C-alpha positions as CSV (number, residue, x, y, z in Angstrom):
1,M,44.7,95.2,-15.0
2,A,42.6,95.9,-11.9
3,T,40.0,93.4,-10.8
4,E,36.6,94.6,-12.0
5,N,34.7,96.7,-9.4
6,K,37.6,96.7,-7.0
7,R,39.4,99.8,-6.0
8,R,43.1,100.5,-6.0
9,I,43.3,103.3,-3.4
10,L,46.0,105.8,-2.4
11,I,45.6,107.8,0.8
12,T,47.6,110.9,1.5
13,G,48.4,111.7,5.1
14,V,48.2,108.0,6.0
15,S,50.2,108.6,9.3
16,R,47.8,111.2,10.5
17,F,44.5,110.6,12.2
18,L,41.9,110.5,9.4
19,G,44.2,108.9,6.9
20,L,45.3,106.3,9.4
21,R,41.8,105.4,10.5
22,L,40.5,105.2,7.0
23,A,43.3,102.8,6.1
24,K,42.5,100.7,9.1
25,R,38.8,100.7,8.0
26,L,39.7,99.6,4.5
27,E,42.4,97.0,5.2
28,N,40.0,94.0,5.2
29,D,37.5,95.4,2.7
30,P,37.0,92.8,-0.1
31,N,36.2,95.6,-2.5
32,V,39.8,97.0,-2.2
33,E,42.3,95.4,-4.4
34,A,45.3,97.5,-3.3
35,L,45.9,100.0,-0.5
36,V,48.7,102.5,-0.7
37,G,49.6,105.1,1.9
38,V,51.7,108.2,1.3
39,D,53.3,110.4,4.1
40,L,56.6,111.6,5.4
41,E,56.4,109.3,8.4
42,E,55.5,105.7,8.7
43,P,52.1,104.9,10.2
44,P,52.5,104.3,14.0
45,I,50.5,101.0,13.8
46,P,50.5,98.1,11.3
47,I,47.9,98.2,8.6
48,K,47.3,94.9,6.8
49,G,48.1,95.0,3.1
50,L,49.2,98.6,3.1
51,E,52.0,99.6,0.8
52,F,53.6,102.6,2.5
53,V,55.5,105.1,0.3
54,R,57.5,107.8,2.0
55,A,56.9,110.8,-0.2
56,D,56.1,114.5,-0.1
57,I,53.0,115.5,-2.0
58,R,54.6,118.9,-2.7
59,N,57.3,117.2,-4.8
60,P,56.5,116.6,-8.5
61,M,57.9,113.1,-7.9
62,I,54.4,112.2,-6.5
63,A,53.4,111.6,-10.1
64,R,55.7,108.6,-10.3
65,V,54.1,107.2,-7.2
66,L,50.7,107.3,-8.8
67,E,52.0,105.8,-11.9
68,A,54.0,103.0,-10.2
69,T,51.2,102.0,-7.9
70,K,48.5,102.0,-10.7
71,V,45.9,103.4,-8.3
72,D,42.5,104.4,-9.6
73,T,41.2,106.1,-6.5
74,L,42.9,109.0,-4.7
75,V,41.9,110.1,-1.2
76,H,43.5,113.4,-0.1
77,T,43.2,113.8,3.7
78,N,46.4,115.8,4.1
79,I,45.0,119.4,4.4
80,G,45.9,120.4,7.9
81,S,44.6,123.2,10.2
82,S,47.4,123.3,12.7
83,P,50.4,125.6,12.0
84,A,52.3,124.2,15.0
85,V,52.1,120.6,13.7
86,L,52.9,121.6,10.1
87,G,55.9,123.8,11.0
88,G,54.4,127.3,11.0
89,R,51.9,129.2,8.9
90,S,54.0,129.3,5.7
91,Q,54.7,125.6,5.8
92,M,51.1,124.9,6.5
93,K,50.0,126.9,3.4
94,E,52.7,125.2,1.3
95,N,51.4,121.8,2.4
96,N,47.7,122.6,2.0
97,V,47.8,124.6,-1.2
98,I,51.0,123.7,-3.1
99,G,50.7,120.1,-2.0
100,T,47.2,119.8,-3.3
101,M,48.2,121.5,-6.6
102,Q,51.1,119.1,-7.2
103,L,49.0,116.1,-6.2
104,L,46.2,117.0,-8.6
105,A,48.7,117.8,-11.4
106,A,50.0,114.3,-10.9
107,A,46.5,112.8,-10.9
108,Q,45.7,114.6,-14.1
109,R,48.5,112.6,-15.9
110,A,47.4,109.3,-14.3
111,D,45.5,107.5,-17.0
112,R,44.0,105.0,-14.5
113,M,42.6,107.6,-12.2
114,R,38.8,107.4,-11.9
115,N,38.0,108.7,-8.4
116,V,39.3,111.6,-6.3
117,V,38.1,112.3,-2.8
118,V,39.3,115.4,-1.0
119,K,38.8,116.2,2.7
120,S,38.1,119.9,3.0
121,S,36.6,121.9,5.8
122,A,33.5,123.9,6.7
123,A,36.0,126.6,7.6
124,I,35.5,127.6,3.9
125,Y,32.3,129.3,4.9
126,G,34.1,131.8,7.2
127,H,32.9,133.0,10.6
128,R,31.0,136.3,10.7
129,P,27.9,137.7,12.5
130,G,24.7,137.6,10.5
131,E,25.4,134.3,8.7
132,P,22.5,131.9,7.9
133,S,21.4,129.8,10.9
134,V,22.1,126.6,8.8
135,I,24.6,126.8,5.9
136,P,24.2,124.8,2.7
137,E,27.0,123.8,0.4
138,D,26.1,126.5,-2.2
139,Y,26.8,129.3,0.3
140,A,30.6,129.0,-0.3
141,S,30.1,130.5,-3.7
142,R,29.6,134.0,-2.2
143,E,32.5,136.4,-1.8
144,A,34.1,135.8,1.6
145,D,37.1,137.4,3.3
146,L,38.9,134.2,4.2
147,V,42.3,134.0,5.9
148,G,44.4,131.1,7.2
149,Y,43.0,127.6,7.1
150,G,39.7,128.6,5.5
151,K,41.5,130.4,2.7
152,D,43.8,127.3,2.2
153,C,40.7,125.1,1.9
154,A,39.1,127.5,-0.7
155,E,42.3,127.5,-2.8
156,A,42.6,123.8,-2.6
157,E,39.0,123.3,-3.7
158,Q,39.6,125.6,-6.6
159,Y,42.4,123.3,-7.8
160,V,40.0,120.4,-7.4
161,R,37.4,122.1,-9.6
162,D,40.1,123.0,-12.2
163,F,41.2,119.4,-12.2
164,G,37.6,118.3,-12.7
165,R,37.3,120.5,-15.8
166,R,40.4,118.9,-17.3
167,R,39.5,115.3,-16.3
168,E,35.8,115.0,-16.8
169,D,36.1,111.2,-16.7
170,V,37.1,111.3,-13.0
171,R,34.5,111.3,-10.2
172,L,35.2,114.1,-7.7
173,T,34.0,114.3,-4.1
174,I,34.7,117.0,-1.7
175,L,33.9,116.6,2.0
176,R,33.6,119.8,4.1
177,T,33.9,118.6,7.7
178,Q,33.0,120.4,10.8
179,N,35.5,120.4,13.7
180,V,36.4,116.8,14.5
181,V,36.3,115.8,18.2
182,G,36.7,112.4,19.8
183,P,38.7,110.2,22.2
184,T,41.8,109.7,20.0
185,V,42.0,112.7,17.7
186,R,44.0,115.9,18.6
187,T,42.7,119.1,17.0
188,S,42.5,122.7,18.0
189,M,39.0,122.1,19.2
190,T,39.9,119.2,21.4
191,N,42.8,121.2,22.8
192,Y,40.5,124.1,23.6
193,L,37.9,121.8,25.2
194,S,40.6,120.1,27.3
195,L,41.8,123.3,29.0
196,P,41.3,123.2,32.8
197,V,39.6,126.6,32.5
198,I,37.9,127.5,29.2
199,P,38.2,131.1,28.1
200,M,35.0,132.6,26.6
201,A,34.4,136.1,25.2
202,L,31.9,137.9,27.4
203,G,28.6,138.5,25.6
204,F,29.2,135.7,23.1
205,D,27.7,132.3,23.3
206,P,28.0,130.6,19.9
207,R,26.2,127.5,18.7
208,L,28.6,124.7,18.2
209,Q,28.2,121.8,15.8
210,L,30.8,119.1,16.0
211,L,31.8,115.9,14.1
212,H,32.7,112.7,15.9
213,E,35.9,111.1,14.7
214,E,34.1,107.8,13.9
215,D,31.6,109.7,11.7
216,A,34.4,111.5,9.9
217,V,35.9,108.2,8.9
218,E,32.6,106.8,7.9
219,A,31.9,109.7,5.6
220,L,35.3,109.2,4.0
221,C,34.6,105.5,3.5
222,L,31.2,106.2,1.9
223,A,32.8,108.8,-0.4
224,V,35.5,106.3,-1.5
225,M,33.3,103.3,-2.1
226,K,30.1,104.9,-3.5
227,D,29.9,106.2,-7.1
228,V,28.7,109.6,-6.1
229,S,30.3,113.0,-6.9
230,G,29.7,116.4,-5.5
231,I,30.4,118.7,-2.5
232,F,29.1,117.6,0.9
233,N,28.9,119.1,4.3
234,I,29.8,116.4,6.9
235,S,28.8,117.0,10.5
236,S,26.8,115.7,13.4
237,E,23.1,116.6,13.9
238,G,22.1,119.2,16.5
239,V,23.9,122.0,18.2
240,V,24.9,123.0,21.7
241,Y,25.8,126.5,22.9
242,L,29.4,126.9,24.1
243,S,28.2,127.6,27.6
244,Q,26.3,124.3,27.6
245,A,29.4,122.5,26.3
246,V,31.5,124.0,29.1
247,R,29.0,122.9,31.8
248,L,28.7,119.4,30.3
249,L,32.4,118.9,30.4
250,G,32.5,120.1,34.0
251,K,35.0,122.9,33.3
252,P,34.9,126.3,34.9
253,P,34.4,129.1,32.2
254,A,36.6,132.2,32.2
255,P,34.4,135.0,30.7
256,L,36.7,137.8,29.3
257,L,36.0,141.0,27.4
258,L,36.7,140.5,23.7
259,P,40.1,142.3,23.6
260,A,41.2,140.3,26.7
261,A,39.9,137.1,25.1
262,Q,42.0,137.7,22.0
263,T,45.1,138.5,24.1
264,T,44.6,135.4,26.2
265,A,44.2,133.2,23.1
266,G,47.5,134.6,21.8
267,L,49.2,133.8,25.1
268,L,47.9,130.3,25.2
269,R,49.3,129.7,21.7
270,R,52.6,131.4,22.5
271,F,53.3,129.2,25.5
272,G,52.2,126.0,23.7
273,L,49.1,125.4,25.9
274,I,46.8,125.3,22.9
275,D,47.1,125.4,19.1
276,F,44.0,127.4,18.1
277,P,45.0,129.5,15.0
278,T,43.9,133.1,15.3
279,D,41.9,132.8,12.0
280,Q,39.7,130.2,13.7
281,L,39.0,132.2,16.9
282,A,35.9,133.7,15.3
283,L,34.4,130.2,15.5
284,I,34.1,130.5,19.3
285,L,32.6,134.0,18.9
286,F,30.0,133.4,16.2
287,G,29.8,129.6,15.8
288,R,28.8,127.8,12.6
289,V,26.1,125.3,11.7
290,V,25.9,123.5,8.4
291,S,23.2,121.4,6.6
292,I,24.0,117.7,6.0
293,E,20.9,117.0,3.9
294,R,22.8,116.6,0.7
295,A,25.2,114.1,2.3
296,R,22.3,112.2,3.8
297,A,20.4,112.0,0.5
298,K,23.3,111.2,-1.9
299,L,26.0,109.6,0.2
300,G,23.7,107.8,2.6
301,F,25.6,109.5,5.5
302,E,23.9,109.1,8.9
303,P,26.0,110.3,11.8
304,K,26.1,107.9,14.7
305,Y,26.6,110.8,17.2
306,D,24.8,114.1,17.5
307,T,26.8,117.1,18.8
308,L,25.7,116.4,22.4
309,G,26.8,112.8,22.0
310,V,30.1,113.9,20.6
311,L,30.8,116.0,23.7
312,R,29.7,113.2,26.1
313,D,31.9,110.7,24.4
314,F,34.8,113.1,24.5
315,K,34.2,113.7,28.2
316,E,34.0,110.0,29.0
317,F,37.0,108.8,26.9
318,R,39.2,111.8,26.4
319,L,42.9,111.1,26.1
320,E,44.1,111.5,29.7
321,D,41.4,109.0,30.9
322,Q,41.7,106.4,28.2
323,I,45.1,105.0,28.9
324,S,44.1,103.7,32.3
325,E,41.4,101.5,30.8
326,P,42.9,100.0,27.7
327,D,40.9,96.8,27.7
328,A,37.8,98.8,26.6
329,H,39.4,99.3,23.2
330,P,40.6,97.1,20.3
331,T,44.4,96.4,20.3
332,W,45.2,98.8,17.5
333,E,43.3,101.6,19.2
334,R,45.2,101.0,22.4
335,E,48.4,101.3,20.3
336,L,47.1,104.5,18.8
337,F,46.2,106.0,22.2
338,E,49.7,105.3,23.4
339,Y,51.3,106.8,20.3
340,L,49.2,109.9,20.7
341,K,50.1,110.2,24.3
342,Q,53.8,109.9,23.7
343,R,53.6,112.4,20.8
344,A,51.7,114.9,23.0
345,D,54.4,114.5,25.7
346,R,57.2,115.1,23.2
347,E,55.4,118.3,22.0
348,K,55.4,119.6,25.6
349,V,59.2,119.2,25.9
């Protein structure tokens, strides 16, 4: 039997950024009795006390993993936004939607399950002109014409809500994160902001609201360890206009007419220079700003970085500059930097 008040936690996507960082954050937590990580590849760095299980969440065999490890807390971080990393759009959808469905079906049969935390995305709100200036969580209940990653998140969340109706004894928490940016994470947004010249659609200057990688991990940790349920927007405070972000990063902008901007984005993806899915291109046309008041009041989430601070930290410590000054970071982060650099180099081949 589990020690009273201690969590037995299973993290999906433990070899990817958020799952990996959350596992490192929890490895020495006295309130964690057992830590299990599931992925198709082993974590690139050692994690104290982690029991790694090589498994595919799309396979019904995941139910046996939950049963054998006797976990009471499930943290699902394995909903990805990058078709290139996940093997194409069809594989991405299978991972995000079918994987979530199989995982929750397994959790439904797990008698010991008491807590489920799912990392979703603010992409569920869509990107259109005329949206509210600040979007609350309830806004996702409207009819929206979603495609790609946003649609995946909406379908995955529906499975979570269906699971909640069948297992009312389980505490459910959904985190809708803004685009994550930071010195070690590689996302479509960090790739876009790392271009030597940043394409922009002429006549569009959207408001950007970002989330620092450290704050993303902190939000996940709060959701895991606090007895709070619900849906929460997770983001930094404040906004910057895209033109301000480009100037702050010291990059020359490339203003393009909208059709040319769309063509350029397609070419950048085709030649592997950037993995910015077409369904997310509207973000750099119309922007998106969300309210974090619910997360602040119920989760106790207080972001360390505002959006301007996220960009400054990204500029100061972005990947190509970090490796030359490894002593500024803990040992495991240096190992992570090196791993990410090697992986990026392999993807260019």
